[in-house]
Legacy VTK file of the C-alpha trace (Angstrom):
# vtk DataFile Version 3.0
C-alpha trace
ASCII
DATASET POLYDATA
POINTS 213 float
-61.659 -51.095 -2.507
-59.611 -48.895 -4.816
-57.591 -45.708 -4.974
-60.036 -44.038 -7.355
-63.419 -44.075 -5.598
-62.694 -41.013 -3.494
-60.680 -38.195 -5.006
-60.876 -35.482 -2.330
-57.970 -34.415 -0.163
-57.251 -36.457 2.962
-56.152 -34.241 5.856
-54.810 -35.505 9.153
-55.620 -33.364 12.181
-53.546 -35.387 14.619
-50.845 -33.859 16.803
-47.123 -34.643 16.481
-46.074 -38.094 17.694
-49.579 -39.468 17.151
-48.571 -41.684 14.230
-48.429 -39.083 11.474
-45.363 -40.627 9.808
-46.939 -44.079 9.937
-50.003 -42.671 8.185
-47.835 -40.941 5.572
-45.970 -44.139 4.781
-49.186 -46.176 4.601
-50.827 -43.739 2.177
-47.720 -43.512 0.021
-47.533 -47.295 -0.161
-51.170 -47.172 -1.284
-50.170 -44.899 -4.175
-51.278 -41.500 -2.825
-49.064 -38.446 -3.340
-48.624 -37.370 0.269
-47.121 -34.301 1.936
-45.905 -34.776 5.492
-44.760 -31.791 7.575
-42.409 -30.314 4.959
-42.414 -30.654 1.189
-39.230 -32.112 -0.272
-37.944 -30.964 -3.694
-38.438 -34.469 -5.103
-42.134 -34.299 -4.236
-43.039 -31.361 -6.456
-41.920 -29.637 -9.628
-43.206 -26.380 -8.132
-40.030 -24.810 -6.772
-42.091 -22.452 -4.604
-43.056 -25.473 -2.507
-39.559 -26.848 -2.028
-38.784 -26.917 1.685
-42.100 -25.305 2.585
-43.975 -26.380 5.680
-47.380 -27.803 4.790
-48.972 -25.605 7.458
-47.335 -22.497 5.991
-48.758 -23.231 2.545
-52.200 -23.791 4.073
-52.170 -20.457 5.898
-50.842 -18.676 2.816
-53.781 -19.887 0.747
-56.249 -19.202 3.545
-55.249 -15.596 4.037
-54.719 -14.790 0.365
-57.854 -16.269 -1.148
-59.738 -18.084 1.615
-58.611 -21.511 0.404
-56.185 -23.397 2.687
-55.549 -26.040 0.018
-54.530 -23.561 -2.663
-51.123 -24.575 -3.980
-51.443 -28.111 -2.656
-53.659 -29.459 -5.423
-51.061 -31.963 -6.639
-51.236 -33.847 -3.327
-53.875 -36.349 -2.283
-53.055 -36.385 1.430
-51.587 -34.100 4.100
-50.492 -36.152 7.089
-48.587 -33.726 9.333
-49.752 -30.136 9.032
-48.319 -28.512 12.161
-44.865 -26.964 12.336
-42.800 -25.707 15.243
-39.382 -24.380 14.346
-37.757 -21.208 15.607
-40.346 -18.434 15.646
-42.680 -20.415 13.388
-45.564 -22.041 15.277
-48.288 -23.341 12.950
-51.218 -25.496 14.084
-53.894 -25.590 11.363
-55.543 -28.613 13.000
-56.658 -26.349 15.846
-57.951 -23.493 13.660
-61.729 -23.838 13.278
-62.010 -20.977 10.771
-59.411 -22.637 8.557
-61.199 -26.001 8.827
-64.487 -24.283 7.956
-62.823 -22.813 4.859
-61.526 -26.197 3.713
-64.984 -27.726 3.975
-66.596 -24.796 2.179
-64.090 -24.862 -0.691
-63.582 -28.629 -0.799
-66.739 -30.457 0.301
-65.211 -33.776 -0.793
-62.287 -33.476 1.642
-61.989 -36.112 4.335
-60.447 -35.584 7.747
-58.744 -38.087 9.979
-57.195 -37.648 13.416
-54.373 -39.991 14.291
-53.970 -40.411 18.020
-52.363 -42.572 20.667
-52.662 -42.824 24.417
-52.051 -39.265 25.641
-49.423 -40.293 28.208
-47.489 -42.204 25.552
-47.757 -39.289 23.136
-46.507 -36.919 25.829
-43.565 -39.208 26.549
-42.700 -39.348 22.852
-42.835 -35.558 22.644
-40.481 -35.334 25.616
-37.935 -37.565 23.883
-38.280 -36.213 20.349
-35.761 -33.550 19.345
-36.361 -31.305 22.402
-40.050 -30.941 21.471
-41.356 -31.393 25.017
-38.370 -29.991 26.887
-37.909 -26.737 24.983
-39.889 -26.141 21.809
-43.443 -26.501 23.129
-42.929 -24.464 26.330
-40.886 -21.924 24.363
-43.613 -21.264 21.800
-47.175 -19.993 21.687
-49.322 -22.978 20.745
-53.143 -23.003 20.653
-54.232 -24.484 23.974
-50.667 -24.452 25.284
-49.532 -20.840 25.891
-45.920 -19.746 26.209
-44.302 -21.308 29.262
-46.534 -24.383 29.333
-45.804 -27.848 28.013
-42.572 -28.755 29.815
-44.483 -30.976 32.252
-46.088 -34.188 31.099
-49.319 -33.358 32.936
-49.612 -30.139 30.918
-48.998 -31.903 27.614
-51.471 -34.673 28.460
-54.200 -32.132 29.253
-53.451 -30.313 25.985
-53.471 -33.535 23.959
-56.754 -34.758 25.434
-58.297 -31.321 24.973
-57.365 -31.231 21.289
-58.991 -34.540 20.463
-62.071 -33.757 22.566
-62.452 -30.480 20.652
-62.210 -32.314 17.329
-64.920 -34.760 18.413
-67.216 -31.863 19.301
-66.439 -29.936 16.118
-67.088 -32.945 13.853
-69.916 -34.457 15.912
-72.165 -36.448 13.582
-69.969 -35.831 10.526
-69.428 -38.712 8.125
-66.249 -37.196 6.642
-64.218 -37.432 9.863
-62.505 -40.387 11.531
-60.511 -40.390 14.746
-58.473 -43.548 15.249
-55.871 -44.975 17.607
-52.688 -45.679 15.638
-51.774 -48.534 17.998
-55.148 -50.281 17.729
-55.187 -53.569 15.845
-58.156 -52.424 13.774
-56.635 -49.037 12.836
-55.701 -50.003 9.253
-59.096 -51.614 8.667
-60.929 -48.542 9.983
-58.880 -46.264 7.732
-59.226 -48.529 4.742
-63.019 -48.580 5.007
-63.269 -44.855 5.736
-61.071 -43.881 2.795
-62.278 -46.692 0.520
-58.631 -47.459 -0.046
-56.521 -50.611 0.147
-53.616 -50.157 2.563
-50.879 -52.658 1.704
-48.665 -51.567 4.627
-49.198 -50.643 8.275
-46.609 -50.509 11.041
-44.449 -48.105 13.024
-42.459 -45.324 11.426
-40.339 -42.531 12.950
-40.572 -44.060 16.428
-38.401 -42.864 19.292
-35.699 -45.055 20.783
-36.558 -46.001 24.348
-33.946 -44.720 26.751
-33.257 -47.071 29.636
-31.526 -46.050 32.829
-28.878 -48.552 33.917
LINES 1 214
213 0 1 2 3 4 5 6 7 8 9 10 11 12 13 14 15 16 17 18 19 20 21 22 23 24 25 26 27 28 29 30 31 32 33 34 35 36 37 38 39 40 41 42 43 44 45 46 47 48 49 50 51 52 53 54 55 56 57 58 59 60 61 62 63 64 65 66 67 68 69 70 71 72 73 74 75 76 77 78 79 80 81 82 83 84 85 86 87 88 89 90 91 92 93 94 95 96 97 98 99 100 101 102 103 104 105 106 107 108 109 110 111 112 113 114 115 116 117 118 119 120 121 122 123 124 125 126 127 128 129 130 131 132 133 134 135 136 137 138 139 140 141 142 143 144 145 146 147 148 149 150 151 152 153 154 155 156 157 158 159 160 161 162 163 164 165 166 167 168 169 170 171 172 173 174 175 176 177 178 179 180 181 182 183 184 185 186 187 188 189 190 191 192 193 194 195 196 197 198 199 200 201 202 203 204 205 206 207 208 209 210 211 212
């Protein structure tokens, strides 16, 4: 396997706390220029991208010229494309029209969906920077309207619904892979799907476990 066989964009459609940072680190270690959540100044000479949310850039290109990857051509992979900060609530991985546009404009793009057990993901969201306690229920999120998401049962239903919808949308597609980040065969599945050697796989950006004394 090599880093040159496939040259299309790799786009992760997983939700937050599904292993997006682990995927970003693995792809970077494999030599791919990767944007994860927000673009840092050191990642691009294009000052217009400095500090920009990946999801914002995708929607900008989509609504201006029908191309969600416009402006992101220098990157080989996008590993966290959602953003939830203040009034900004961006979830391109749930937008079927935007995904249709990517496939129409970039037929060589490949999609992956990082996931974990939904209960574990929900617990991570609850403990990660007020995501579950405040930000999700305080925002309008596709599949999780304003006021919902504070309870684990609501987040679990939303998480499971997202991945079920992706499976239906990409049913039979050879350019889509859903994988469990915690599975022992996850790096092998990704490596074969992307035709890419992955020299590193592990845990990145994990939450500390809070124990009650």
